[in-house]
N, C-alpha and C positions, 0 to 999 in steps of 0.2 A: 202162559198169557190167556186172558179170560176170552171165552167164546160167547158171542152174543146168542141168547135164545131166540127161538123162532120169530116172535113178534115183540121181544122186549128190547129192541134196539132202536136208536133215534139218530138223527144227524145233529150237527153243532147248532144249527138253527132251531130245530124243535127242542133240543135240550135247553137252550137259552130261553125259548118260550115257556118251557115247563118250570124252569127256575123262577122266572119272572112271575108266573101264576102262583107257585107254591110259596114263594118267599116275600111277595109283594114289594119287589125291588127290580129295577130295570136291570136286565142282563142281556148282553150282546153275544153273538157267536165267538167274537174274538176273546171275550171273557172266559168262555169255556175252554177255548184253545190254550189261553194263557195258564189257567189253573192246572190243567191236565198235561201240559207239555213235558214236564219232568216224569210224569207217570206213564205216558203213552208217547214216546218219541216217534216222529214220522219214520215209516219204513223206507229204504232205498227204492227210489223210482216210484214213490207214492204221490209225487207232486201232481196236483190236478185232480186227484181221486177223492171220493167222498169217504169221510171217516165215520164210523159207525160207533156209537157210545152205548154202554149198558146202563141198567138201574144203579149198578154201584158207582159208575161214573156220575150219574145224576146226583146220588147222595153226596158224593165228594165235592161237587160243585156247590151244592146247598150248604154244606159244611163250611167250605171256603167263604161263601157269602156271608154266613153267620158269623164267622170269625172276623172277617172285615168289619161287620156291623159292630162287633164287640170292640172295635178299636185297634186291632192289629194291622200292620202294614201288609200289602199284597207280597212282598218279599218273604216276610216271616210265615205267611199262610202257605205260600209255595213250598218253603223249606220244610215246614212241619208235615204237610201233605206228602211230600216226596219221601220223608224218612218213616212215616207212620201209616201210609195207605194200607199195607197189607194187615196190620194189626187192627186198624179201623174197619175194614171190610169183613174180618174174621169175628169181631165184636158184633157187628150188625147181623151177620148171618147166624151167629149163636144164640142171639136174642138177650144176651146179658146186660143188665142195667149197668152201663158204664159212661163215663165222661171223659172228654179230651181236656187236659189241663195244659195250658201254653204259659210258660214263665220265660220272658226274654225270647230266645230263638229256640227253645226246647220244648218239646212236648211230651206228654206222657198219658197213657191210658190209665184210668184208676177206676175202682168200683164207685158207683154212685154214692154209697154210703160214707166213702172216705172223702167226699168232694168239699166237706166242711173243714178238713184239715189241711188245706193247701196254704201256702205262703202268701203274704199280702201282695197285691199286684198281679196275681195269677188269673189269667182269663179261663173260666170253665164253661164248656159247652156240652150239654147232655146229647148223647149220641142216638138214642132210640127215637126221639121225635123227629129226627131228620129222615129215618127210613118211611115214616107213616105217610100214606097217600101216594107213594112213588109208582107202585104197579098200576094202581088205577089210573093215574095220570098218564102213564105210558100207554096203557090200553085205550084211553079216551083219544089220545092223539093218533093212534094207530087206527082206530075206528074211523075218525074223521079223515085221515090221510093214509090210506093203506098202501101208498107207493112212495119210492124215493126218488128224487132227481138226481140222475147221472149224466153229466154233460148236457146233451140236448134230448134226453128221452127220461121217461119216468118207468120205473120197473117195480114190480110188487117186492115187498121186503123178503118174501120167502125166495124169489128169484136171485135177489142180490145176494142173500146169504148161502145160496147153493153154489154160486159162482165165485164168491169171495175166497180169498186164501184164508184159512183158519188162523193162521199165524199173524196175519197183517191187519185184519179187520178193516181193511179199506177196499174200495172198489173203484 
């Protein structure tokens, strides 16, 4: 499971705010949880704890928003993300120019040069533009708000990450 970097993690509310700013669409914390539920199921005993999300999670939510904007249903978006999240994250990290092509309920990562040879009715979304501006947006929100609300207190991100279990990413 991914471990958030020192200051590269956000809460669901902050992630929704970032998606709203970057994608110019209204995004609520429940949208974030809905899109990422199949990828990051709640840990046992994690009820009432703050879940932390990484830059990769922000990119996956941005991709989900773009897929819905292209006309795909939320169910199809969740299915495609659940089945291809690992491949998508690897493509972002490698920096290869690739696109996600969704036909029906099936998704496939293909090279950007091959995106013109897809069947009719296929939704094609380029992956590299989604990764753009993510780290600066997270850094901006961390500068503006260097603490995370946990129950009735606020802690610095560094303190939260040092106390949180690495396998759960909740506090």
